[in-house]
N, C-alpha and C positions, 0 to 999 in steps of 0.2 A: 849254441847256446850261448859262449856267453856273451860270442860276440854282436849277438841279440842280445839281449838282453843290455847289453853299453849301450851303440846305439840307440837301441830307446829310450834308454835314460838322460844320453845326449840332448837327443833330439830335445826331447820335453821339461830338458832346461834351456830349449833355444840357442845351444851352442853347436859353433862350426865346426867343423871337421881339420880347418884354420886355426882355430879358436884351440883348441886343445891340444895341436901337434908341438912340438919341442925337442931340444934335441937327445932324448935320454924316445921318443916314438915319433917317430915322422906320418906324415902326413900318408906318406902310402902303404908305411907297415899298421897305422891306424882303419885305411882303409879297406885293406886284406885284413886285419882278422876280425872284422866289422860281417864280413861275407861268410866267414868261416876260412877262408885261403891262408891261416897265420898261426902258427901256435902264440901263446906269450906265455913269459914269466911270468912268476909271482909278483916280484922286484917291479916287471914293467905293470903290469895288470896293479898291483896298489896304488904307485903315483899316478896311471890314467883315471881312476876311481879319484884320487887328491886332485885331476885338474878339472872335475863335473860336481866338488863335491859332497860326493859320497862315500860313507864308508865301506869296507869290503863287507863285514856285519849287513852291510845294506839291499849290500848288491847280490850278498847268499841268498838273501827271503824273499827280495825278485824277480830273481834268478829261478824258485821251485812254484812262482807263484801262474799256476796253472789248472786246466781243469781238473780236479781227479786230488790234487795235491791241498790236502789239507793241513793246517796244526794241530801239532798232538794233547788230545783231550783226556786220554786214557790213563795219561802216569802221572796227573798233579791233578791236584784243585785247581787251577789255572791253565788256561791253553800255550806251548810255548814254541819257539821253532827249532831246531835243529837237523843240519841235513845230515846224511848217512841212511843205509840201507839196515845199519842195527837197530839202530831206533825208531825205522817204521814202523820193521817185523815188530819191537819191542813193545809199540803203540795196541799196533794189532789183534797181539797176544792179550790185550788186558784188557780193551774192548768185549771179546767174548771173555775175559771175566768179571766183570761188571757187570754183560748180560746175562749172566748166568746165578750170579747172586740176587737176579731181581726176579727171577723165569723156574730159576731150578734145575734147570733141568738140565741133568747132568749128564746123561751120553747125548746129548744134541751137544756139548760141550767140548767132550773128548771126540765126539765128530769132528768136531770146527780143528780143535786141534791138531789130531793127526793131519789136519789138510793143509794147515798152517806149516808143519813141520814139515811136509813133503814139498812147499812152494818154497822152501828157503832152499837155493843149492848150496853146494860148493865145502868145502873142506878149512875155511877160514875158521881162526880159533872163536869170531864172531858166534857164525854160522851155527858148528856146533852145539857152545852156552844157547846158545835160542833154543836146538832141536829139545835139546837136555830139560828147558823151563817148560817148556808145550811136551813134555814126555814124565814133568813131574808137580804139573797144573791135572793132567788128567790121571796121575796117583790120590792126589786130592779129591779128583769129583767123582771116583769112585770110591774112596772113603763115602764121600758125600751122601753119593746114592745106595748104596749099604745100609748107614745108618737110617733114611726113611721111609728103606724096607725095610727095619727094623734085625738088619741080619748081628750076628754075635762078629766080632773087630777087633784087630790089636792093634791098641792105640802105641805101644812101646813096639811094634812089630813096623807100625807103617814108616815112623819118624830114625829109627835104625835104617832102614830101607831109604826114605829122603836125602840121611845123613849121606849114605854109600854112597849115590847113586852123583852126590855131587859134588864129593873128592876133587874131581879135579877143580872147579873153580874153586872153591880153598884154599887148593895150595898155589895157585895162581895167583891171587891177589897175596897171599901172601909169601910169592917172592918176588913180587913188584916192589920197587924200591915207592916209585913217584908215582901215586894214579892220579887218573887224571877222569873224564867224563862216566870211557868205558867202565874204570874201575870201577867206586862210585856208584852208577847204574846198575851192576853185576849184584854190588854189595847190598844194596839195595833192595831186589825183587826176586833174588835166588838168597837168604837170609833165615828166610822160612821154613831153608832145610839144611839149617849151618848146626851142627850143634849150639848150643846156648852157647857156650863156652866158649866156642869163639868168635861168636854175633856178639862177647862183650869186648874180647880181643881187640874186633877190628873198625868198632866204634870210630875208638875215637881217629885214627886214620881217615873214616872216612869221613868224619866232623872238618875234620883240618883241611882236608885237602877243599871241599866246598864253601870252606876262609878265607883260602888262597886263591883261588878260583873263585871268588866272590862276581866279577864280571862278566862271565859265564849266564847268562838269562838259566839258566837247566841246575845250575849250580846252586843258584839262588834258593828256585823252588825246591829242591833235593833236601835241606839240609834242616829241616824244621819233619820235614816228609821221614828224613829218616832218625830222627829224634821218637819220633810219637812211633814209628815203626818197628824201631828196639824194646820202646818199650810195652808195646802191647806182647809180643816175645816171650821179655822178660814175664813176667808179670803171669802171662800161659803155664811159663815155667816152675814158677812160687817162687824166680830169684827177687821176691819185692827189693831188697834192699837198692839192687841196682837199679831198675826203674823206678826208688825214689831218688838216689842218683843222676839219672837224666832226667828227669821232669822236674828236678832242682838248675840243672846245665839251661837245661831247657830253656827256664822260669828268671834265667839272670840274662837271654841272650834278648828273650821280647820287652825288658822290661826297658815302658818309655818310651818304645817302637811305631809306637797305633796300629801296631799290627791287632786289627782285632780280629782275623779268622780266625790264626794261632792261636792267641790268644783264649779263644773259646772256644776250642781242642784242649788248651794246653787245661784248663777247668773243667773239659771230662774225663781227660785222663788221670785229673789229680781225683777224682768222683775214683775212676775201678780203685785207684789203686787204693782207694778207702777204702770199698766193700773187698777189695781182696786181701785188704791185712785185720778184716771183721770191725772196722764202722760199720754200718750199713747202711742206716739211717743218712748216715754226715752222707756217706758215699755215695747211695743215690741222688741224695741233696743237688747237690756236686753236679749230676752226672744230669740232667735231668733242667739247673736251671744256664748249663750250658747249652741244651736244646732250644729252649725258650728263644734265649738267642738268637740262637738260627733263626727261630720263627718268627722274630722283631723284627731280623733283619733280609726274612721272606728271603730264605735258602731252601724252599720246601725240598732236594732233593740231602742239604745236609740234616735235615733236621728228620728227613726219614733215615737219612743212612744210620746218624746217631741211633735212635731210637730200636732202631732193630740191633744194635753192639748191645745198648743198655738191654734188650730183656738176653741177648745170649748170652752177657755177663750177670745175673741173676740166676742162670740156668747151670753158668761154668759155679755160682757160688752155691750152687746145691752139691752139684757133681764135679770137683776139676774134672773128670776124665771124660765128659759128656762133650763138652762147646769148648771146642780152642776159635779165638780172634784176632786174626791179624789184618793189621791194616796195613 
């Protein structure tokens, strides 16, 4: 596949084998590589791509563009490209999660989680964690299904069970000194199952890594999602001072950046915090202003999602144990 992709990129640019060959990659070596008859080292491939003015990132992106290979739409507000099975399955899991949030067909979602879990093969760390995530989300779906049927449930018992099951992920994150994309994604999508104190302790590490690897597109996408997601967790568990600190940091990061989407989200979360702090009228006004901006910007999915969140927030204000909103 690598050789075929390179050959297509070379031909697209009107370059012959003779024009690309040099002392590092001979004409005969390039010909064999393009036909799939020879392997290539990272150094030689990088050099070869420079000869046709294609970056490694672009090469990897083009390499996976075939029928059935899609951008990832369900892990972020905006689609992004990232190679690897871990990201692929993570996207599949949250595609299902988005669908169940719309349909509230929780038993069907549990079935899909079981099927996905069985599809994820191997005993690598990433495979184990993906199967665990399917299990944790299935537990959440069952809880919501029980709620809808009016069954008596114990929220404290539920979260204690989540936290116990997610202990291997927490232990792993504490033991890794230099986080990369894998660790940031683990924190982002497992943090709903962590003890809230753990989320508070690890948030700084997660955000700092997104800044150090800001050149990676996904890290840019994740930074504000980390902040908003943890803010939701802190509000849910009545850690309002921590939530306020997160929103203040978010406001600093967004200052004069022209990021209208995240600035509008920030307005909503500021309103949510006000509601949870007792300033219900002012907070609700902020949330409704945010929703109005999404409507003006013709973002119906965003508008609908935040309208539903606001409904849940108002229910939660009446009974703190009745509704939890994780974003």
